[in-house]
C-alpha atoms as a printed R data frame, in Angstrom:
   type eleno elety resid chain resno       x       y       z
1  ATOM     1    CA   MET     A     1 -21.988 -26.816 -49.727
2  ATOM     2    CA   THR     A     2 -23.754 -24.133 -51.594
3  ATOM     3    CA   PRO     A     3 -27.280 -25.017 -52.519
4  ATOM     4    CA   PRO     A     4 -27.716 -25.306 -56.177
5  ATOM     5    CA   SER     A     5 -30.018 -22.359 -56.653
6  ATOM     6    CA   MET     A     6 -27.484 -20.182 -54.989
7  ATOM     7    CA   SER     A     7 -24.606 -21.391 -57.241
8  ATOM     8    CA   LEU     A     8 -26.873 -20.812 -60.393
9  ATOM     9    CA   GLU     A     9 -27.836 -17.460 -59.287
10 ATOM    10    CA   SER     A    10 -24.056 -16.654 -58.556
11 ATOM    11    CA   ASP     A    11 -23.077 -18.089 -62.046
12 ATOM    12    CA   LEU     A    12 -25.852 -16.164 -63.802
13 ATOM    13    CA   GLN     A    13 -24.561 -12.857 -61.960
14 ATOM    14    CA   THR     A    14 -21.047 -13.538 -62.999
15 ATOM    15    CA   LEU     A    15 -21.997 -14.122 -66.631
16 ATOM    16    CA   GLN     A    16 -24.042 -10.805 -66.625
17 ATOM    17    CA   SER     A    17 -21.165  -8.732 -65.186
18 ATOM    18    CA   SER     A    18 -18.736 -10.333 -67.700
19 ATOM    19    CA   GLY     A    19 -21.061  -9.917 -70.615
20 ATOM    20    CA   GLU     A    20 -21.782  -6.346 -69.942
21 ATOM    21    CA   ALA     A    21 -18.009  -5.621 -69.825
22 ATOM    22    CA   ALA     A    22 -17.557  -7.517 -72.945
23 ATOM    23    CA   ILE     A    23 -20.271  -5.356 -74.584
24 ATOM    24    CA   ALA     A    24 -18.805  -2.285 -73.345
25 ATOM    25    CA   GLU     A    25 -15.390  -3.086 -75.008
26 ATOM    26    CA   ALA     A    26 -16.961  -3.999 -78.326
27 ATOM    27    CA   ASP     A    27 -16.100  -1.561 -80.931
28 ATOM    28    CA   ASN     A    28 -18.057  -2.907 -83.932
29 ATOM    29    CA   LEU     A    29 -20.981  -4.900 -84.917
30 ATOM    30    CA   GLU     A    30 -18.951  -7.918 -85.763
31 ATOM    31    CA   ALA     A    31 -17.433  -7.936 -82.069
32 ATOM    32    CA   LEU     A    32 -21.175  -7.660 -80.682
33 ATOM    33    CA   GLU     A    33 -22.326 -10.581 -82.886
34 ATOM    34    CA   LYS     A    34 -19.463 -12.627 -81.659
35 ATOM    35    CA   ILE     A    35 -20.448 -11.714 -78.006
36 ATOM    36    CA   ARG     A    36 -23.921 -12.677 -78.733
37 ATOM    37    CA   LEU     A    37 -22.835 -16.064 -80.001
38 ATOM    38    CA   ASP     A    38 -20.504 -16.735 -77.264
39 ATOM    39    CA   TYR     A    39 -23.126 -15.921 -74.508
40 ATOM    40    CA   LEU     A    40 -26.513 -16.852 -76.215
41 ATOM    41    CA   GLY     A    41 -25.716 -19.399 -78.825
42 ATOM    42    CA   LYS     A    42 -26.668 -23.104 -78.596
43 ATOM    43    CA   LYS     A    43 -23.280 -23.891 -77.091
44 ATOM    44    CA   GLY     A    44 -22.934 -20.804 -75.537
45 ATOM    45    CA   LYS     A    45 -21.935 -19.698 -71.866
46 ATOM    46    CA   VAL     A    46 -25.544 -19.282 -70.802
47 ATOM    47    CA   SER     A    47 -26.684 -22.610 -72.135
48 ATOM    48    CA   LYS     A    48 -23.697 -24.412 -70.340
49 ATOM    49    CA   VAL     A    49 -24.768 -22.773 -66.999
50 ATOM    50    CA   LEU     A    50 -28.487 -23.444 -67.385
51 ATOM    51    CA   GLY     A    51 -27.795 -26.916 -68.670
52 ATOM    52    CA   GLY     A    52 -25.301 -27.945 -66.119
53 ATOM    53    CA   ASP     A    53 -22.654 -28.576 -68.890
54 ATOM    54    CA   GLY     A    54 -20.417 -25.654 -67.408
């Protein structure tokens, strides 16, 4: 079994990679705002990983 800290670190690295890819593909400000909310919003991907709700 993977220690929780290793899993958290791995999950955050995966989110970083996918977020960077999404940002690179965004072609306008609206797309960037949607990405920001998807990742950093109250119910976003980062909150789910850090809160354990993922």
